[in-house]
C-alpha positions as CSV (number, residue, x, y, z in Angstrom):
1,M,-22.7,-77.3,-7.0
2,S,-19.7,-75.0,-8.5
3,L,-16.0,-75.6,-9.3
4,H,-13.4,-72.9,-8.6
5,I,-9.9,-73.5,-9.6
6,A,-7.1,-71.1,-8.8
7,S,-3.5,-71.2,-9.0
8,E,-0.3,-69.2,-7.9
9,E,3.5,-69.6,-8.0
10,D,5.6,-69.5,-4.8
11,R,9.1,-70.6,-4.1
12,A,8.4,-73.7,-4.2
13,G,6.5,-74.1,-7.5
14,L,3.1,-74.0,-8.8
15,V,0.0,-74.5,-6.2
16,V,-3.3,-74.9,-7.7
17,H,-6.1,-74.8,-5.3
18,V,-9.2,-76.5,-6.4
19,S,-12.6,-76.2,-4.5
20,G,-16.1,-77.3,-4.8
21,A,-17.4,-80.3,-7.1
22,L,-14.8,-81.4,-9.6
23,S,-16.3,-83.6,-12.6
24,L,-15.5,-84.1,-15.9
25,V,-16.8,-80.7,-17.1
26,G,-14.1,-79.1,-15.0
27,L,-11.0,-81.2,-15.7
28,D,-9.9,-79.1,-18.7
29,E,-9.8,-76.2,-16.6
30,L,-7.6,-78.3,-14.0
31,R,-5.2,-79.5,-17.1
32,T,-5.0,-76.1,-17.9
33,A,-4.0,-74.8,-14.5
34,C,-1.7,-77.8,-13.8
35,R,0.2,-77.0,-17.0
36,G,3.8,-75.1,-16.3
37,G,5.8,-75.1,-12.9
38,T,8.5,-77.1,-11.8
39,R,7.0,-78.4,-9.1
40,L,3.4,-79.1,-8.9
41,R,1.3,-78.9,-5.8
42,I,-2.6,-79.3,-5.9
43,D,-4.2,-78.1,-2.9
44,L,-7.6,-79.9,-2.3
45,S,-8.5,-78.6,1.2
46,E,-11.7,-77.4,-0.2
47,L,-12.6,-80.2,-2.7
48,L,-16.3,-81.3,-1.6
49,T,-16.9,-84.0,-4.0
50,A,-15.0,-85.6,-7.2
51,D,-16.5,-88.3,-9.9
52,E,-14.6,-91.1,-11.1
53,E,-12.9,-89.6,-14.0
54,S,-11.6,-86.6,-11.8
55,T,-10.4,-88.7,-9.2
56,R,-8.3,-91.0,-12.0
57,F,-6.9,-87.6,-13.1
58,L,-5.8,-86.6,-9.7
59,A,-4.3,-90.0,-9.0
60,A,-2.5,-89.8,-12.5
61,L,-1.1,-86.5,-11.5
62,R,0.2,-87.9,-8.2
63,D,1.7,-90.9,-10.2
64,N,3.5,-88.3,-12.2
65,G,5.1,-86.4,-9.4
66,A,2.6,-83.7,-8.2
67,E,2.0,-83.5,-4.6
68,L,-1.6,-83.6,-3.3
69,V,-2.1,-81.7,-0.1
70,S,-4.8,-81.3,2.3
71,V,-7.1,-84.2,0.8
72,P,-10.4,-84.8,2.4
73,P,-10.2,-88.4,3.7
74,F,-13.2,-89.5,1.8
75,I,-11.4,-87.9,-1.6
76,D,-8.1,-89.9,-0.7
77,L,-10.1,-93.2,-0.3
78,L,-11.2,-92.4,-4.0
79,I,-7.9,-91.6,-5.4
80,R,-6.3,-94.5,-3.7
81,S,-9.1,-96.9,-5.3
82,R,-8.0,-95.6,-8.5
83,L,-4.4,-96.6,-7.9
84,S,-5.6,-100.0,-6.6
85,N,-7.7,-100.6,-9.8
86,S,-5.0,-99.7,-12.2
87,I,-2.6,-101.8,-10.6
88,H,-4.9,-104.8,-10.7
89,K,-5.8,-104.3,-14.4
90,Q,-1.6,-104.2,-14.9
91,G,-1.5,-107.6,-12.9
92,G,0.5,-106.3,-10.1
93,T,-0.2,-106.2,-6.3
94,P,-1.1,-103.5,-4.3
């Protein structure tokens, strides 16, 4: 399964479109695409699957102010589980 990442600037900021399978191999490409822009939105409407490192990275982007849009429900669950895991490791409550 392949990965495709495209970005575009609009009046609201930088939009990064991610489609296919996101894994550790594609994270550097996603990191590069997410650099720059005053407001970052990541469109995940065509994301089919993501591994643990990728969902952790997406959770970190969201925690740092990026807007994740059109997130498939199962990907959203994975991202939320990364958030829950990081809260428990820090001794907080979800």
